[in-house]
C-alpha positions as CSV (number, residue, x, y, z in Angstrom):
1,M,-0.4,18.1,15.2
2,P,-1.4,14.7,16.8
3,A,-2.6,11.9,14.7
4,T,-6.6,11.4,14.4
5,T,-8.5,8.3,15.3
6,D,-11.4,6.6,14.0
7,P,-13.5,5.1,16.7
8,T,-15.0,2.6,14.3
9,A,-11.5,1.2,13.4
10,G,-9.1,-1.3,14.8
11,A,-8.2,-5.0,14.5
12,G,-10.2,-6.0,17.4
13,R,-7.8,-4.9,20.0
14,G,-10.1,-2.5,21.8
15,R,-8.7,0.8,20.4
16,A,-8.8,2.8,17.3
17,P,-5.6,3.0,15.2
18,A,-4.0,6.4,14.9
19,I,-4.0,7.8,11.5
20,P,-0.6,8.9,10.7
21,M,0.1,12.4,9.4
22,E,1.2,12.7,5.7
23,E,4.8,13.6,6.7
24,E,5.1,10.6,9.2
25,P,7.0,7.5,8.1
26,M,4.7,4.4,7.9
27,R,5.1,0.9,8.8
28,F,2.8,-2.0,8.3
29,E,2.7,-3.1,12.0
30,D,2.0,0.5,13.2
31,D,-0.2,2.0,10.5
32,I,-1.7,-0.7,8.3
33,K,-2.5,-3.8,10.1
34,P,-4.5,-1.9,12.8
35,L,-6.9,-0.8,10.1
36,F,-8.2,-4.4,9.8
37,R,-10.5,-5.8,12.2
38,E,-10.4,-9.4,13.4
39,R,-13.8,-9.6,11.6
40,D,-12.1,-8.3,8.2
41,R,-9.2,-10.8,8.8
42,D,-11.6,-13.7,9.2
43,S,-13.7,-12.7,6.2
44,M,-10.6,-12.6,3.9
45,R,-8.7,-15.6,5.1
46,F,-9.9,-17.8,2.4
47,A,-7.7,-15.7,0.1
48,F,-5.1,-14.2,2.2
49,D,-4.3,-12.9,5.8
50,L,-4.9,-9.3,6.3
51,W,-2.6,-9.2,9.3
52,S,0.3,-10.6,7.2
53,A,2.5,-8.0,5.8
54,D,3.7,-10.4,3.0
55,D,0.0,-11.0,2.1
56,V,-1.2,-7.4,2.2
57,F,2.0,-6.4,0.2
58,T,1.2,-8.9,-2.4
59,H,-2.5,-8.1,-2.7
60,A,-2.4,-4.3,-1.8
61,D,-3.4,-3.1,-5.3
62,A,-6.5,-5.5,-5.3
63,I,-7.2,-4.3,-1.7
64,L,-7.0,-0.6,-2.5
65,A,-9.3,-1.2,-5.6
66,R,-11.9,-3.0,-3.3
67,L,-11.4,-0.1,-0.7
68,N,-12.0,2.5,-3.2
69,A,-15.1,0.8,-4.4
70,G,-16.6,0.5,-1.0
71,T,-16.8,-3.3,-1.3
72,M,-14.4,-4.0,1.5
73,P,-14.8,-4.5,4.2
74,C,-18.0,-6.3,3.6
75,D,-19.9,-4.5,6.3
76,G,-19.3,-1.0,5.0
77,A,-17.0,1.3,3.3
78,W,-14.0,2.9,5.2
79,P,-14.1,6.6,5.6
80,A,-11.7,8.4,3.0
81,E,-9.0,9.2,5.3
82,R,-8.6,5.6,6.0
83,V,-8.4,4.7,2.4
84,D,-5.9,7.5,1.9
85,V,-3.7,5.9,4.7
86,F,-3.6,2.7,2.7
87,R,-3.0,4.3,-0.6
88,R,0.0,6.3,1.0
89,W,1.5,3.2,2.4
90,I,1.3,1.8,-1.1
91,D,2.8,5.0,-2.5
92,A,5.6,4.9,0.1
93,G,6.8,1.5,-1.2
94,K,4.7,-0.6,1.3
95,P,7.3,-0.5,4.1
96,A,7.3,-3.3,6.5
């Protein structure tokens, strides 16, 4: 079964990121970084860089809490399946 996409997603690269299936291995560069748009990155740069694996690894629990609360990103909550991708990445040990 192919991965699904969210047309409102993407890190400002003109394409929506693929949503990995649950059985697929996850990587920051392929699965997490593309979830954050350039606008999201710019909004959070005062605290950390959403396109930095180290920064997102360090702040993952706080990011997940904000995603669950619907307060991140600041212009509207992510769909549940995108929050689930981020949660699965954390549960998988936050692979680089």
